[in-house]
Structure formats: C-alpha cells, structure tokens
C-alpha positions as CSV (number, residue, x, y, z in Angstrom):
1,X,2.9,20.6,-23.9
2,X,3.7,24.4,-24.2
3,X,4.3,26.2,-20.8
4,X,0.9,28.3,-21.2
5,X,-0.9,24.8,-21.7
6,X,0.8,23.3,-18.5
7,X,-0.1,26.4,-16.4
8,X,-3.7,26.6,-17.6
9,X,-4.1,22.7,-16.7
10,X,-2.6,23.4,-13.3
11,X,-5.2,26.1,-12.7
12,X,-7.9,24.0,-13.6
13,X,-6.7,21.2,-11.4
14,X,-5.9,23.6,-8.5
15,X,-9.4,25.3,-8.7
16,X,-11.2,21.8,-8.6
17,X,-9.0,20.5,-5.6
18,X,-11.1,19.1,-3.0
19,X,-14.2,20.9,-4.5
20,X,-14.9,18.6,-7.5
21,X,-14.2,15.2,-9.0
22,X,-12.3,14.7,-12.1
23,X,-11.4,11.6,-14.4
24,X,-8.0,12.0,-16.0
25,X,-6.7,9.7,-18.7
26,X,-3.3,9.7,-20.3
27,X,-0.8,7.7,-22.4
28,X,1.9,9.4,-20.5
29,X,3.4,7.6,-17.3
30,X,3.5,9.4,-14.3
31,X,7.3,9.3,-14.1
32,X,7.4,11.1,-17.5
33,X,4.9,14.1,-16.6
34,X,7.7,16.4,-15.7
35,X,9.1,16.1,-19.4
36,X,5.6,16.5,-20.7
37,X,5.0,19.6,-18.9
38,X,8.6,20.9,-19.1
39,X,8.7,21.8,-15.5
40,X,9.2,19.3,-12.7
41,X,7.7,21.6,-10.2
42,X,4.5,22.1,-11.9
43,X,4.2,18.4,-12.5
44,X,4.7,17.5,-8.9
45,X,2.4,20.2,-7.5
46,X,-0.4,18.8,-10.1
47,X,0.3,15.3,-8.9
48,X,-0.1,16.2,-5.2
49,X,-3.3,17.6,-5.9
50,X,-4.7,14.8,-8.2
51,X,-3.4,12.0,-6.2
52,X,-4.7,13.3,-2.8
53,X,-7.8,11.1,-2.1
54,X,-7.4,9.6,-5.8
55,X,-8.0,6.1,-7.0
56,X,-5.4,5.3,-9.9
57,X,-6.4,2.6,-12.4
58,X,-3.9,1.3,-14.6
59,X,-5.1,-0.3,-17.9
60,X,-2.8,-2.4,-20.0
61,X,-3.8,-3.7,-23.3
62,X,-5.0,-2.6,-26.6
63,X,-6.5,0.6,-27.3
64,X,-10.2,0.5,-27.3
65,X,-10.8,3.4,-29.8
66,X,-8.4,1.3,-32.3
67,X,-10.7,-1.7,-32.0
68,X,-12.9,-0.8,-34.8
69,X,-9.9,0.2,-37.1
70,X,-8.4,-3.1,-36.5
71,X,-11.6,-4.9,-37.2
72,X,-12.0,-3.0,-40.8
73,X,-8.2,-3.6,-41.5
74,X,-8.7,-7.5,-40.8
75,X,-11.8,-7.5,-43.1
76,X,-9.9,-5.6,-45.9
77,X,-6.9,-8.1,-45.7
78,X,-9.0,-11.1,-45.9
79,X,-10.8,-9.8,-48.8
80,X,-7.5,-8.9,-50.5
81,X,-6.2,-12.4,-49.8
82,X,-9.5,-14.2,-51.2
83,X,-9.2,-11.9,-54.3
84,X,-5.4,-12.9,-54.9
85,X,-6.0,-16.8,-54.5
C-alpha cells in the first residue's frame, strides 16, 4: 500500500476510535501488516486502535466470492468432457 494510502486509512481508523464500529476484512495476516503498510509504527498504532474492544474472527476455507466461478468452471468442464467422449 502506498504511504499516502496507509496514512489515510490510519486517519479513518483514528477518527472512528471509541466513537463508532467497524468491520474490517483482509487476506493479509496481522503479522504481515507492517510490510503491507511499509511502516511498522503505523501498523502497530492501527492495530492498537482496531483490536482494543475487538472481536477477531478468523475464517478458514474457500473463498465465498469464487464459489459461483468454481461452479461455472465445473459446468464447463463437465460439458467439455461429455462432448469429447
């Protein structure tokens, strides 16, 4: 993430801190946020605000969004196999 983007996200989180609720989803693990933001201090400060009074839910499994694409690909494969035989 560009430095300006990390700074803007931090400002949003900082303004919401203790005033509002937020839902945040990411594929990037907590340990990798410092690298994603390019600044360990900014990442740590964001986590301090995000995780204070937070409920963290880890979801493991296939992507929900890719489910329809997978179904469509399976249908195409079945049709291709039926046409070849």
